[in-house]
N, C-alpha and C positions, 0 to 999 in steps of 0.2 A: 514565439510562446508557447509551452503546445496542453491541452487538458489532455488529463488519464480521470476515470471513476475510481473511487475511494467506497469503501462501504464502512460505516463508520457505528457507535455506539456507543450510547452511555451506558455503564455500570458503576451502581451506588456514585462519588464521586469520581469516578474517572470517567477519560473518552480513552475508547477504544477500537482499530481501525487497520487498515488491509488496505493495498493496491489490487481495482478486481483484478486487472491481472493477474498479479502477484498471491494468492489465497494464503500460502506457507509464510508472509514475512509479515505480522503483529507487531504493531507497535501503539504505543499511548498516551495518555498528556493528560493535566489537571482539566484543561478546556478544551474546547473544541478547537481553537486556535492555534493555540496549543500543536494539538496534533493534527494540525496541517499540516504546520512548517516540518514536523517531523513528515510526516509522507513526503515531502518533497523532497528533504534528502533522502529518506530512504532510495525511492524515485531514483535519486541521480547514482547511491552508489550502487543499485541494482546498474544502472544502466553506464556506467564508468567502468564495469567491471571490477566494483572491488568486494564484491561477498561472489563466492565462486561456487557454481552447482545450482546454479538459479535452475528450479522448476517454473514455467509458465502455461497457464487454461488459452485454450486455443480453440477457436468455432472449427470442428473436421465440417463437411460436408461431404455425402455423401448419396449416391445414385441408387 
């Protein structure tokens, strides 16, 4: 089992969110639990290569 960070918020009656490492790929649910399930599915789609051209955010250390 792996943990990933998510960013989420409520807008009206909907819950919106994305995986912190992949901020270009948002999803939404009617409940927070539904949103979390959709984010899990999105994670698997991204990591299994089902979505082409994925852009990722990563920290770069410079001197």
